[in-house]
C-alpha positions in Angstrom: 0.0 0.0 0.0 1.5 3.3 -1.0 2.3 6.0 1.5 -0.6 8.3 -0.3 -3.2 5.3 -0.3 -2.5 5.1 3.5 -2.7 8.9 4.2 -6.4 8.8 2.1 -7.6 6.1 4.5 -6.6 7.4 7.7 -8.4 10.7 6.6 -11.4 8.6 5.7 -11.1 7.1 9.5 -10.7 10.2 10.7 -13.8 12.1 9.2 -16.1 9.1 10.1 -14.9 9.3 13.8 -15.6 12.7 13.9 -19.3 12.4 12.4 -19.9 9.6 15.0 -19.0 12.0 17.9 -21.3 14.4 16.5 -24.0 12.7 16.2 -23.6 11.3 19.9 -23.6 14.9 21.0 -26.6 15.9 19.2 -28.5 13.0 20.3 -27.7 13.8 24.3 -28.5 17.4 23.2 -32.2 16.3 22.2 -32.5 14.0 25.1 -32.0 16.6 27.3 -34.6 18.8 25.4 -37.2 16.3 25.6 -40.2 17.0 27.8 -40.6 14.2 30.7 -42.8 11.7 29.9 -45.7 11.5 32.6 -46.6 8.2 32.2 -43.2 7.1 33.0 -43.0 9.3 36.0 -46.3 7.9 37.4 -44.8 4.4 36.5 -41.4 5.1 38.2 -43.5 6.5 41.2 -45.7 3.2 41.4 -42.5 1.1 41.3 -41.0 2.8 44.4 -44.1 2.7 46.4 -44.5 -1.2 45.4 -41.0 -1.9 46.7 -41.3 0.2 49.7 -44.7 -1.2 51.0 -45.1 -5.0 51.1 -48.8 -5.2 50.8 -51.5 -5.3 53.3 -52.1 -2.9 55.8 -49.1 -0.6 56.3 -48.3 3.0 56.1 -44.9 4.7 55.0 -43.9 7.9 57.6 -45.8 11.1 56.9 -44.3 13.9 55.4 -45.6 16.2 58.1 -42.9 16.9 60.1 -45.2 18.4 63.0 -45.0 15.5 65.0 -42.6 15.6 68.0 -39.2 13.5 68.0 -39.1 12.0 71.1 -35.4 11.2 72.7 -36.1 8.6 75.3 -33.6 9.5 77.9 -34.9 13.3 78.1 -37.9 14.6 79.1 -39.5 18.6 78.4 -40.0 20.5 81.6 -43.2 20.4 83.1 -45.5 23.4 82.3 -45.8 26.3 84.8 -49.5 26.7 85.0 -51.6 23.9 86.1 -53.4 21.0 83.7 -57.0 22.2 83.1 -59.5 19.4 83.0 -60.6 18.6 79.7 -57.5 20.1 77.8 -56.2 17.0 76.7 -52.8 18.1 78.3 -50.5 16.2 80.7 -47.5 17.5 82.0 -44.3 15.0 82.0 -43.3 13.4 85.1 -41.1 15.6 87.4 -38.5 12.8 88.7 -39.1 9.8 86.4 -37.5 6.5 87.7 -37.0 5.2 84.2 -37.2 5.9 80.7 -40.5 8.4 80.1 -42.4 7.6 76.8 -45.2 9.4 75.0 -48.6 7.8 74.0 -51.1 9.5 71.6 -54.5 9.1 72.2 -57.8 11.2 70.5 -59.0 14.6 72.1 -62.8 14.3 72.8 -64.7 13.5 69.7 -61.7 14.8 67.2 -61.1 12.2 64.9 -57.4 12.1 64.7 -55.0 12.5 67.5 -53.8 16.1 67.7 -49.6 16.2 68.4 -50.0 17.8 71.4 -52.3 15.1 72.8 -50.3 12.8 74.4 -50.0 10.9 77.8 -46.6 10.4 79.3 -45.8 6.6 80.8 -42.6 5.7 82.5 -41.0 2.6 81.7 -38.1 0.6 83.0 -34.7 1.8 81.6 -33.8 -1.5 80.2 -36.7 -1.9 78.1 -37.1 -1.9 74.5 -38.8 1.5 74.0 -40.9 1.0 71.1 -42.2 -2.2 72.7 -42.7 -0.5 75.9 -44.5 2.3 74.3 -47.4 -0.1 72.6 -47.8 -2.0 75.6 -48.6 0.7 77.6 -50.7 2.6 74.7 -53.1 -0.6 74.4 -53.9 -0.4 78.3 -55.6 3.0 77.2 -56.1 6.2 79.1 -56.7 6.0 82.9 -59.2 7.7 84.7 -57.2 10.8 85.4 -56.3 10.9 81.7 -59.8 10.2 80.6 -60.8 13.5 83.0 -58.7 15.5 81.0 -60.2 14.8 77.5 -58.4 11.4 76.4 -60.6 8.9 74.6 -59.4 5.5 73.0 -60.6 2.5 71.6 -58.2 0.7 74.0 -58.8 0.2 77.4 -57.8 -2.2 80.4 -60.0 -4.9 78.6 -57.1 -4.6 75.5 -54.1 -4.7 77.5 -53.2 -8.1 76.2 -54.1 -7.3 72.2 -50.6 -6.1 71.6 -48.6 -9.3 70.6 -45.2 -7.8 69.6 -43.2 -5.7 67.4 -39.9 -5.9 65.0 -38.1 -3.2 63.6 -37.0 -4.3 60.1 -34.9 -2.0 58.1 -36.9 0.9 59.2 -40.0 -0.7 59.0 -41.9 -1.3 62.3 -44.0 -4.6 62.2 -46.9 -4.4 64.5 -48.7 -7.6 65.6 -51.8 -7.9 67.4 -54.1 -10.5 69.0 -58.0 -10.9 70.1 -59.1 -7.3 68.7 -62.5 -8.3 68.8 -62.3 -6.9 72.7 -62.2 -3.3 71.0 -65.7 -1.9 70.8 -66.9 -0.2 67.7 -63.4 -1.0 65.5 -66.0 -1.7 62.4 -67.1 1.9 62.8 -65.1 3.9 60.0 -64.4 6.9 62.8 -63.4 4.6 65.3 -60.8 2.6 63.1 -59.4 6.0 61.8 -59.0 7.2 65.3 -57.1 3.9 66.5 -54.9 3.9 63.2 -54.1 7.5 63.6 -53.1 7.3 67.2 -51.1 4.1 66.6 -49.0 6.0 63.7 -48.3 9.0 65.8 -46.9 6.8 68.5 -45.0 4.7 66.5 -43.8 7.7 64.3 -42.4 9.8 67.4 -39.3 7.6 67.1 -37.1 8.9 64.2 -35.7 5.1 63.6 -39.2 4.1 62.2 -39.5 4.9 58.6 -42.9 3.1 57.7 -45.3 0.8 59.8 -47.1 -2.3 59.1 -49.9 -3.7 61.2 -50.8 -7.4 61.5 -53.6 -9.6 63.3 -51.8 -13.0 64.2 -49.1 -12.4 61.5 -51.3 -11.2 58.9 -51.8 -7.8 57.4 -55.1 -9.1 55.6 -56.4 -10.1 58.6 -55.9 -6.6 60.4 -57.6 -5.0 57.6 -60.5 -7.2 57.7 -61.2 -6.0 61.6 -62.4 -2.5 59.9 
């Protein structure tokens, strides 16, 4: 092959490479200018929800950040004024002997718990905080708390319905048994208030990103009670 022929071939190869690079740059530029496909975005969002919710009766952490974050080893100072009966406010214990946790109940006839509507319970310092909190919750408001205005489907009769909780990669799996002892759970307002109270109580802990409720190990069984 003569030097001139080789020079011509190299020139053609250089031109071809330049054209290919130009086409790649043009395609990339057009892709950037292309408007987003709503169907593709919706499908992507649906996939994200599907992969984070395993089915059954589950809920992600609410985006509303007004729920107070609780540090189990610290307690807010008590209010300087007395508690007004019916105001759904309870001061934290002054000298707790253990870990102080918060349990959220509804206030009066309100359908969902207010972020300030919580009661304080003291549990052993060695207890698993989430387990201890839910154990306290299913016992319902005591007489003094009910006089303040706190209400709940939970009561002394339901003290044994909490079967346990497991925290798996940020998802709290809460299991119940014997929910038939709860009066009015088949009424939408009662069921809504119960789940809202559970959510507020569980999501006070920043280690929980999502929650799944079960009855006897089944999400479907829990949902069927409502």
